[in-house]
N, C-alpha and C positions, 0 to 999 in steps of 0.2 A: 615477303614475310610480314613486313609491317602492315601492309594492306589487309592481309588475312587476319592478323591479330586484331586490328581495329574493327574489322567486320564482325568477328566473333565476339568482341567486347560489346559492340552495339547490339548484337542479337541477344547476348546474355543480359544486358541492361534492360532491353525491351521485354524479355520474358520475366525478369525479376519485377519490373514495374507492373506487368499484367497480373502476376501472381499476387503482388501486394494489393492491387486494385480489387482482385477477386476476393481476397481475404477480408479486406475492408468492407466490401459489399456484403459478404456473408455475415460478418460480425455485426454490421449495422442492421441487417435483416433480422438477426437473432434478437438484438436489443429491442427493435420495434415490436417483434412478436411477443416478447416478454412483457413489454409495457402494455400491449393491447390485451394480454391475458390477465393482467393484474386488475382487480376491480378498482374503480376510482374511489377517491375519498368519500364522495357522495354516496356511492353504492354501499360502501362499507358502513357508513354512518346509518344509512337507512336499514341495513340488515341488523346492526346492533340495536337500533331502536325497536325494530320488529321483535327481536329476541327478548328485549326487556318487556315489551307489551305482552308477548305470549307468556312470559314468566308470571306477569301480574294476572293474566286471565286464567291460566291453568288450562289443561287439556282434558277433555272428557269425550264421551261418545257423541256421535252426530245424530241429528234427528231428520236426516234427509232420506227420501225414498229411492232416489235414483242410484243404481248400483255403481255406475262409473264415477259419479261425483263422490260417492262414499269411498271408493278405492283410491281415488286421487287424494282425497282429504286424509284418509288413513295413512297413505304413504308419506304425505307431508307431515302429518302428526308424528309418525314414528321418527322421522328424521329430526323434527323439532324436539320431541321428547328426549331423544338420545342426546341432543345438544344440551338441553336443560338439565337432564340427569347427570351428564358428565361435567357440567359446569361446577367448579369448586368455588368457594368464597373468594379465593384469590383471582380466579378467572373473572368472576363477576366484578370485582374491584377494577381489574384491568379494562373490562368492557366499559364500565362507567367512566373510568379515567380517559379512555379513548374518546368517548362521546363528549365529555367536557372539553377536552382538548380541541376537538373539531368545532364545538360551539364557540369557543373563545377565538378561534382563527377566522370564523366566518360570521356573516351578518345574521341577525335574528331572523330576518325575512327568509333567508336561504334555508336556515335550520327548520323554520316553521314549515316551509314548502316540503322539505324532505319528510318531516314527521307526518304531515298531512297525507303525502303519497303512501307512506307506510301504513297509516290507518286505513286508507282506501283499499290497499291490497289485502289487509287483514279482514276487511268487511266482505271480501269476495270468498273467503274461506267459510266453509260451513261451520257455524258456531252454535252453541246452545243458546237458549234465551238469556240465561244469566250472563254468559260471556258477551253476548251482543249488548246487553245492558251496561256491563262494565266498559266495553269498548266505546259506547256512546257517551258515557260519563267522562272517560278519558279525552274523548274528542271535544266535549264541551269545555273541559278544563283547558285544553290547548287553545281553543278559540278565545276563551276568556283571557288567557295570557297574551294572545295576539292583540286583542282589543286594548288591554291595559298598556301594552308596549306602544301601540300606535298613539294612544291618548297621551302617554308620557312624552313621546317624541314630538307630538304636536304642541304640547305645552312648552317644551323646551325651545322649540322654534319661535313660538310667539313671545316667550319670555325674553329670548335673545333679541328679538326685533324691538320690543318695547325698551329694553335696556339701551340699545344702540340709539333709538330715537330720542329718548330723554337725555342721554349723554351728549348727543349732538346739540340739542337745544340748550343744554346747560353750558356748552362750550368745552366739554372735556376732550373732544376730538379736534377742536378747531385750534390750529397753531396760530392762525392769523389773529384770533381773538386774544390769545395769550400775549402775542407780541404787542397788540394795541394796548392792552392793560399795562404791560411793562413800560411802554412809552409814555402813557398817561401818568404813571407813578413817578417817572423821572422828572 
C-alpha cells in the first residue's frame, strides 16, 4: 500500500511540475510577444517627432503624376490627418511632454539621429513645394543645433583640459607640493 501511495505521489508531483513548467513557458512566451509588439522608446519618439513635423507642415494635395504613389500618399495623409484632427491641445501637450522626457533621458546625439531619420522618412512622402521648403528649413535648424551642440561640447572639453593643466602647474592637485610647503613653513 505504501509503495503504491509513494508511486502515485511521485507521478502526481511529476505531472504538477510539468504543468507548472508548461504554464511558466506559456506565460513567458506571452510576455515576450507583448514586449516584441510594443514599439520601442526610439520608435515612439520618432513617430511623435514625425507627427509634430507633419503638424507644422500641414497636409495638402500632392503634385505627383503616378497613381500608385498618389494612392499611398493619400492613404498615409488620411491617417495622419485623422491623427492631427483628433489631437486635442491636451494630447499635444502630452506628446510634447513625452518627447521632452525622452530627450532628457537620452543623449543629444541619439535624439538628433532619430530626428534626422524622421526627417528622411518625411522626405520620401510626396509633399508640395512649400512643404518641402519648410521641411528643408526644419532640417537646417536641426543641423545648426547639432553643430552648436558639438561646438559647445568641444569647448567644454578643451576648457576642462586647460583648467586641469593650469591647476597642475600651480600645484592645486599636487599633494606632494603642499606637504613640501608645509614642511618649509615649519
